[in-house]
KOLDREN-223690 format. One line per field, with one value per residue: x, y, z of N, C-alpha, C, CB in turn; residue in three letters; residue number from 1. Coordinates in nm, 4 decimals, padded with zeros to 6 digits. Glycine has a CB too. Example, Ala and Ser with C-alpha at 12.3 -4.5 7.8 and 13.67 -1.06 7.14 Angstrom:
residues 2
neast = c(01.3190,01.2850) .
nnorth = c(-00.5690,-00.2250) .
nup = c(00.7800,00.7080) .
caeast = c(01.2300,01.3670) .
canorth = c(-00.4500,-00.1060) .
caup = c(00.7800,00.7140) .
ceast = c(01.3200,01.2900) .
cnorth = c(-00.3300,00.0030) .
cup = c(00.7800,00.7870) .
cbeast = c(01.1308,01.4084) .
cbnorth = c(-00.4473,-00.0598) .
cbup = c(00.9046,00.5725) .
code = c(ala,ser) .
pos = c(1,2) .
//
This chain:
residues 104
neast = c(-04.5214,-04.7596,-05.1172,-05.1640,-04.9214,-04.9236,-05.1430,-05.0506,-04.8402,-04.9797,-05.1273,-04.9183,-04.8091,-04.9977,-05.1142,-05.3704,-05.6216,-05.9019,-06.0781,-06.3507,-06.7004,-06.7818,-06.7254,-06.5871,-06.7486,-06.9662,-07.0806,-07.1547,-07.2799,-07.4420,-07.2774,-07.0231,-07.0751,-07.1324,-06.8880,-06.7082,-06.8230,-06.7671,-06.4874,-06.4635,-06.5870,-06.3953,-06.2114,-06.0221,-05.7507,-05.7599,-05.7040,-05.8645,-05.9992,-06.2066,-06.3729,-06.5610,-06.4935,-06.2632,-06.2163,-06.0191,-05.9017,-06.1200,-06.1611,-05.9204,-05.8251,-05.9594,-05.8199,-05.5628,-05.5874,-05.7153,-05.9799,-06.3194,-06.5165,-06.6391,-06.6593,-06.2975,-06.0675,-05.7500,-05.4848,-05.1824,-05.0631,-05.1875,-05.4752,-05.7684,-06.0381,-06.3827,-06.6955,-06.8524,-06.6598,-06.5033,-06.7005,-06.7708,-06.5253,-06.5164,-06.7391,-06.6564,-06.4481,-06.1960,-06.1058,-06.0632,-05.8573,-05.6553,-05.6104,-05.5327,-05.2959,-05.1220,-05.0539,-04.9015) .
nnorth = c(-12.1755,-12.3407,-12.3366,-12.3912,-12.3135,-12.0440,-11.9559,-12.0023,-11.8199,-11.5808,-11.5729,-11.5516,-11.3049,-11.1106,-10.9334,-10.9406,-11.1197,-11.2029,-11.4603,-11.4656,-11.4642,-11.2603,-10.9055,-10.6772,-10.4544,-10.5406,-10.7992,-11.1417,-11.3350,-11.4126,-11.4935,-11.4064,-11.1312,-11.0795,-11.1415,-10.9594,-10.7242,-10.7441,-10.7191,-10.4600,-10.3102,-10.3348,-10.1667,-10.2639,-10.3039,-10.4710,-10.7295,-10.8831,-11.1698,-11.2537,-11.5376,-11.6269,-11.5213,-11.6485,-11.9474,-12.1469,-12.0843,-12.1166,-12.3913,-12.4998,-12.3828,-12.4917,-12.7372,-12.6470,-12.4871,-12.6557,-12.6214,-12.6268,-12.4424,-12.1157,-11.7739,-11.7479,-11.6432,-11.5090,-11.4331,-11.2833,-11.4982,-11.7218,-11.9286,-11.7946,-11.8552,-11.9005,-11.7358,-11.7693,-11.8012,-11.5665,-11.3742,-11.4348,-11.3785,-11.1062,-11.0139,-11.0708,-10.9011,-10.9839,-10.9953,-10.7276,-10.6577,-10.8307,-10.7413,-10.4783,-10.5249,-10.5979,-10.3669,-10.2240) .
nup = c(-11.0816,-10.8968,-10.8293,-10.5551,-10.4366,-10.5052,-10.3556,-10.0934,-10.0905,-10.1250,-09.8856,-09.7051,-09.7800,-09.7171,-09.4434,-09.3250,-09.4583,-09.6519,-09.7983,-09.9931,-10.0928,-10.3432,-10.3040,-10.0545,-10.0793,-10.2202,-10.1070,-10.1787,-10.0368,-09.7291,-09.5141,-09.5889,-09.5953,-09.3248,-09.2055,-09.3246,-09.2298,-08.9558,-08.9632,-09.0692,-08.8671,-08.6751,-08.7663,-08.9426,-09.1708,-09.4633,-09.7103,-09.9931,-10.1657,-10.4245,-10.4451,-10.6216,-10.8604,-10.9098,-10.9817,-10.9560,-10.7122,-10.5433,-10.5684,-10.4777,-10.2337,-09.9957,-09.9552,-09.9094,-09.6799,-09.5084,-09.4430,-09.5027,-09.5903,-09.7006,-09.5990,-09.5598,-09.3250,-09.2867,-09.0695,-09.0349,-09.1716,-09.0651,-09.0434,-08.9211,-08.9206,-09.0170,-09.0846,-08.8434,-08.6360,-08.6624,-08.6161,-08.3492,-08.2266,-08.2761,-08.1307,-07.8712,-07.8427,-07.8916,-08.1584,-08.2367,-08.0570,-08.1437,-08.4065,-08.3518,-08.2133,-08.4128,-08.5409,-08.3746) .
caeast = c(-04.5801,-04.8971,-05.2174,-05.1423,-04.8085,-04.9687,-05.2290,-04.9649,-04.7662,-05.0781,-05.1567,-04.7972,-04.7819,-05.1034,-05.1288,-05.5085,-05.6735,-06.0267,-06.1277,-06.4942,-06.7887,-06.8085,-06.6263,-06.6332,-06.8504,-07.0821,-07.0722,-07.2549,-07.3435,-07.4617,-07.1631,-06.9165,-07.1167,-07.1193,-06.7458,-06.6525,-06.8752,-06.6892,-06.3549,-06.4808,-06.6165,-06.2683,-06.1257,-05.9117,-05.7045,-05.7508,-05.7104,-05.9661,-06.0042,-06.3419,-06.3588,-06.6548,-06.4225,-06.1395,-06.2559,-05.9044,-05.8892,-06.2361,-06.1434,-05.7941,-05.8006,-05.9967,-05.7162,-05.4464,-05.6161,-05.7830,-06.1064,-06.4025,-06.6182,-06.6002,-06.5291,-06.1829,-05.9899,-05.6131,-05.4176,-05.0387,-05.0310,-05.2600,-05.6202,-05.8477,-06.1607,-06.4856,-06.7894,-06.8921,-06.5463,-06.4682,-06.8084,-06.7543,-06.4068,-06.5542,-06.8314,-06.5830,-06.3433,-06.0680,-06.0655,-06.0090,-05.7287,-05.5604,-05.5795,-05.4588,-05.1617,-05.0363,-05.0150,-04.8185) .
canorth = c(-12.1858,-12.3903,-12.2585,-12.4093,-12.2287,-11.9046,-11.9276,-11.9934,-11.6937,-11.4738,-11.5739,-11.5035,-11.1656,-11.0204,-10.9429,-10.9800,-11.1573,-11.2786,-11.5237,-11.4483,-11.4615,-11.1200,-10.8081,-10.6116,-10.3554,-10.6160,-10.9406,-11.2206,-11.4323,-11.3565,-11.5224,-11.3135,-10.9976,-11.0740,-11.1444,-10.8297,-10.6230,-10.7553,-10.6616,-10.3152,-10.2527,-10.3340,-10.0732,-10.3436,-10.2904,-10.6091,-10.7614,-10.9853,-11.2408,-11.2979,-11.6762,-11.6495,-11.4789,-11.7271,-12.0860,-12.2257,-12.0554,-12.1792,-12.5361,-12.5427,-12.3307,-12.5809,-12.8371,-12.5740,-12.4371,-12.7618,-12.5608,-12.6558,-12.3436,-11.9763,-11.7110,-11.7895,-11.5256,-11.5382,-11.3232,-11.3078,-11.6302,-11.8297,-11.9290,-11.7650,-11.9330,-11.8479,-11.6344,-11.7872,-11.7771,-11.4246,-11.3010,-11.4563,-11.3022,-10.9647,-10.9874,-11.0789,-10.7993,-11.0481,-10.9626,-10.5903,-10.6629,-10.9000,-10.6508,-10.3640,-10.5683,-10.6096,-10.2347,-10.1584) .
caup = c(-10.9482,-10.9086,-10.7550,-10.4104,-10.3982,-10.5165,-10.2400,-09.9745,-10.1000,-10.1022,-09.7417,-09.6385,-09.8177,-09.6689,-09.2984,-09.2984,-09.5895,-09.6510,-09.9205,-09.9729,-10.2104,-10.3728,-10.2577,-09.9321,-10.1148,-10.2680,-10.0703,-10.2489,-09.9465,-09.5955,-09.4273,-09.6286,-09.5522,-09.1796,-09.1724,-09.3655,-09.1375,-08.8314,-08.9890,-09.0850,-08.7352,-08.6004,-08.8391,-08.9965,-09.3083,-09.5090,-09.8523,-10.0173,-10.2935,-10.4583,-10.4944,-10.7319,-10.9810,-10.9152,-10.9577,-10.9088,-10.5687,-10.4776,-10.5682,-10.4162,-10.0993,-09.8854,-09.9274,-09.8578,-09.5447,-09.4328,-09.3980,-09.6201,-09.6275,-09.7198,-09.6133,-09.4795,-09.2861,-09.2447,-09.0006,-09.0257,-09.2252,-08.9976,-09.0587,-08.8014,-08.9342,-09.1051,-09.0363,-08.7032,-08.5470,-08.6705,-08.5493,-08.2054,-08.1850,-08.2794,-08.0196,-07.7448,-07.8411,-07.9226,-08.2952,-08.2372,-07.9871,-08.2301,-08.5173,-08.2954,-08.1748,-08.5308,-08.5872,-08.2716) .
ceast = c(-04.7247,-04.9897,-05.1999,-05.0303,-04.8464,-05.0541,-05.1456,-04.8878,-04.8583,-05.1074,-05.0388,-04.7772,-04.8833,-05.1260,-05.2681,-05.5770,-05.8015,-06.0546,-06.2785,-06.5703,-06.8300,-06.6941,-06.6750,-06.7461,-06.9788,-07.0668,-07.1848,-07.3004,-07.3481,-07.3434,-07.0464,-06.9492,-07.0941,-06.9716,-06.6795,-06.6989,-06.7979,-06.5510,-06.3621,-06.5053,-06.4930,-06.1668,-06.0031,-05.8794,-05.6887,-05.7563,-05.8167,-05.9455,-06.1473,-06.3316,-06.4562,-06.5930,-06.2972,-06.1700,-06.1420,-05.8849,-06.0000,-06.2184,-06.0242,-05.7778,-05.8442,-05.8915,-05.5892,-05.4678,-05.6730,-05.9111,-06.2022,-06.4923,-06.5577,-06.7010,-06.4229,-06.0993,-05.8546,-05.5525,-05.2730,-05.0046,-05.1051,-05.4104,-05.6854,-05.9723,-06.2555,-06.5757,-06.8214,-06.7796,-06.5098,-06.5737,-06.7975,-06.6359,-06.4376,-06.6408,-06.7599,-06.4754,-06.2066,-06.0160,-06.0001,-05.8726,-05.6211,-05.5154,-05.4960,-05.3157,-05.0674,-04.9874,-04.9291,-04.6715) .
cnorth = c(-12.2327,-12.3113,-12.2724,-12.3186,-12.0809,-11.8654,-11.9118,-11.8622,-11.5745,-11.4603,-11.5159,-11.3530,-11.0648,-11.0415,-10.9918,-10.9983,-11.2377,-11.3314,-11.5303,-11.4591,-11.3161,-11.0321,-10.7467,-10.5116,-10.4217,-10.7640,-11.0183,-11.3411,-11.3702,-11.3780,-11.4294,-11.1725,-10.9794,-11.0653,-11.0114,-10.7206,-10.6252,-10.6937,-10.5093,-10.2484,-10.2487,-10.2399,-10.1419,-10.3033,-10.4340,-10.6183,-10.8683,-11.0495,-11.2881,-11.4370,-11.7066,-11.6086,-11.5624,-11.8730,-12.1744,-12.2072,-12.1280,-12.3307,-12.5815,-12.5006,-12.4250,-12.6886,-12.7714,-12.5375,-12.5444,-12.7078,-12.5667,-12.5435,-12.2048,-11.8879,-11.7776,-11.6644,-11.5714,-11.4134,-11.3625,-11.4526,-11.7475,-11.8157,-11.8988,-11.8526,-11.8656,-11.7498,-11.6491,-11.7527,-11.6290,-11.3398,-11.3152,-11.3775,-11.1526,-10.9298,-10.9883,-10.9710,-10.8535,-11.0084,-10.8243,-10.5856,-10.7236,-10.8076,-10.5324,-10.4033,-10.5756,-10.4743,-10.1594,-10.1663) .
cup = c(-10.9636,-10.8161,-10.6037,-10.3606,-10.4042,-10.3963,-10.1131,-09.9733,-10.0717,-09.9531,-09.6643,-09.6607,-09.7634,-09.5200,-09.2582,-09.4328,-09.5729,-09.7915,-09.9028,-10.1042,-10.2325,-10.3265,-10.1269,-09.9589,-10.1624,-10.2348,-10.1377,-10.1673,-09.8073,-09.5036,-09.4599,-09.5821,-09.4023,-09.1377,-09.2070,-09.2700,-09.0057,-08.8493,-08.9995,-08.9494,-08.6459,-08.6640,-08.8958,-09.1398,-09.3582,-09.6603,-09.8701,-10.1541,-10.3105,-10.5201,-10.6076,-10.8654,-11.0043,-10.8822,-10.9096,-10.7585,-10.4933,-10.4651,-10.4841,-10.2711,-09.9864,-09.8543,-09.8722,-09.7111,-09.4514,-09.3682,-09.5167,-09.6716,-09.6466,-09.6485,-09.5263,-09.4526,-09.2328,-09.1830,-08.9802,-09.0620,-09.1652,-09.0218,-08.9244,-08.8039,-09.0312,-09.0326,-08.8874,-08.6071,-08.5452,-08.5995,-08.3978,-08.1515,-08.1803,-08.1586,-07.8850,-07.7318,-07.8795,-08.0612,-08.3005,-08.1690,-08.0765,-08.3429,-08.4668,-08.2615,-08.2947,-08.5787,-08.4865,-08.3064) .
cbeast = c(-04.5726,-04.9039,-05.3587,-05.1089,-04.6879,-05.0484,-05.3333,-04.8670,-04.7018,-05.2091,-05.1880,-04.6744,-04.7777,-05.2353,-05.1007,-05.5836,-05.5688,-06.1447,-06.0630,-06.5226,-06.9157,-06.9385,-06.6014,-06.5168,-06.7975,-07.1004,-07.0787,-07.2002,-07.2654,-07.5837,-07.1198,-06.8961,-07.2646,-07.1858,-06.6757,-06.6942,-07.0255,-06.6762,-06.2950,-06.5979,-06.7269,-06.2097,-06.0833,-05.9457,-05.5678,-05.8621,-05.5714,-06.1072,-05.9014,-06.4130,-06.3808,-06.7855,-06.3854,-06.0330,-06.3134,-05.7757,-05.8956,-06.3651,-06.1268,-05.6798,-05.8711,-06.1279,-05.6832,-05.4201,-05.7132,-05.6884,-06.0860,-06.4867,-06.7277,-06.5915,-06.5389,-06.0979,-06.0659,-05.5269,-05.4866,-04.9883,-04.8899,-05.2297,-05.6697,-05.8862,-06.2284,-06.5679,-06.9176,-06.9373,-06.4249,-06.4540,-06.9458,-06.7360,-06.2886,-06.6293,-06.9439,-06.5195,-06.3353,-06.0824,-06.1873,-06.1066,-05.7411,-05.6228,-05.7104,-05.5298,-05.1684,-05.1104,-05.1372,-04.8424) .
cbnorth = c(-12.0487,-12.5418,-12.3025,-12.5568,-12.2559,-11.8839,-12.0399,-12.1120,-11.6793,-11.5019,-11.7179,-11.5809,-11.1545,-11.0431,-10.8075,-10.8737,-11.2382,-11.1908,-11.6686,-11.3140,-11.5555,-11.0753,-10.6973,-10.5407,-10.2615,-10.5970,-10.9582,-11.2665,-11.5704,-11.4156,-11.6698,-11.3156,-10.9735,-11.1973,-11.2593,-10.7950,-10.6459,-10.9033,-10.7205,-10.2848,-10.3325,-10.4758,-09.9593,-10.4926,-10.2060,-10.6920,-10.8090,-10.9247,-11.3617,-11.1969,-11.7758,-11.5718,-11.3311,-11.6700,-12.1440,-12.1853,-11.9017,-12.1481,-12.5853,-12.4889,-12.1998,-12.6477,-12.9166,-12.4463,-12.3215,-12.8202,-12.4105,-12.7697,-12.3380,-11.9400,-11.5645,-11.9021,-11.4406,-11.5880,-11.2896,-11.2755,-11.6536,-11.8292,-12.0649,-11.6126,-11.9520,-11.9607,-11.6414,-11.9302,-11.8612,-11.3802,-11.3513,-11.6051,-11.3292,-10.9314,-11.0907,-11.2155,-10.7369,-11.2001,-10.9677,-10.4929,-10.7438,-11.0291,-10.6005,-10.3102,-10.7040,-10.6798,-10.1543,-10.2220) .
cbup = c(-10.8714,-10.8752,-10.7949,-10.3783,-10.4889,-10.6470,-10.2212,-09.9692,-10.2399,-10.1804,-09.6927,-09.6893,-09.9667,-09.7469,-09.2342,-09.2095,-09.6693,-09.6006,-09.9457,-09.9072,-10.1911,-10.3076,-10.3653,-09.8644,-10.2226,-10.4198,-09.9164,-10.3824,-09.9448,-09.5332,-09.4419,-09.7815,-09.5867,-09.1157,-09.2463,-09.5108,-09.1114,-08.7880,-09.1181,-09.1813,-08.6665,-08.5928,-08.7487,-08.9906,-09.3195,-09.4482,-09.9076,-10.0074,-10.2990,-10.5563,-10.3800,-10.7083,-10.9714,-10.8167,-11.0824,-10.9846,-10.5414,-10.5561,-10.7094,-10.4946,-10.0837,-09.9176,-10.0551,-09.9418,-09.5529,-09.3242,-09.3466,-09.5894,-09.5211,-09.8711,-09.5790,-09.5522,-09.1794,-09.3643,-08.8647,-08.8845,-09.2092,-08.8459,-09.1142,-08.7941,-08.7985,-09.1631,-09.1162,-08.6793,-08.5904,-08.8180,-08.5975,-08.1752,-08.2808,-08.4103,-08.0187,-07.7313,-07.7053,-07.9144,-08.3900,-08.1666,-07.8567,-08.2875,-08.5849,-08.1694,-08.1063,-08.6429,-08.6189,-08.1341) .
code = c(met,asp,ile,ser,glu,lys,leu,lys,gln,gln,ile,lys,asp,asn,asp,leu,leu,ile,tyr,met,lys,gly,thr,pro,tyr,glu,pro,arg,cys,gly,phe,ser,ala,lys,thr,val,gln,ala,leu,ile,glu,cys,glu,ala,gln,phe,ser,tyr,val,asp,ile,leu,glu,asn,asn,asp,val,arg,ala,thr,leu,pro,ser,val,ser,asp,trp,pro,thr,phe,pro,gln,val,phe,phe,gln,gly,glu,leu,ile,gly,gly,ala,asp,ile,val,thr,gln,met,his,glu,ser,gly,glu,leu,lys,lys,met,ile,ala,ser,ser,ser,glu) .
pos = c(1,2,3,4,5,6,7,8,9,10,11,12,13,14,15,16,17,18,19,20,21,22,23,24,25,26,27,28,29,30,31,32,33,34,35,36,37,38,39,40,41,42,43,44,45,46,47,48,49,50,51,52,53,54,55,56,57,58,59,60,61,62,63,64,65,66,67,68,69,70,71,72,73,74,75,76,77,78,79,80,81,82,83,84,85,86,87,88,89,90,91,92,93,94,95,96,97,98,99,100,101,102,103,104) .
//
């Protein structure tokens, strides 16, 4: 299985997944920190991949997702977006509703 297939499988297997710089406990960029904070404030259960520790992921994911920057957040197999979109969704309440709907 090549890296593209592994990424697609990872996205499919995790209900809420963030590809980020660093970890949720030690984000290594402001955009990743902001995005993780929005997820935490929504009491979301999520998985993460540190792209700084996984160069193949960092190089390949933008072509898989058709999104050039990090972080990238996927919900139920679909790309939600990056820091700005996730933050806007959080501020509007849409993110919390979306996450809550998946646990019903």
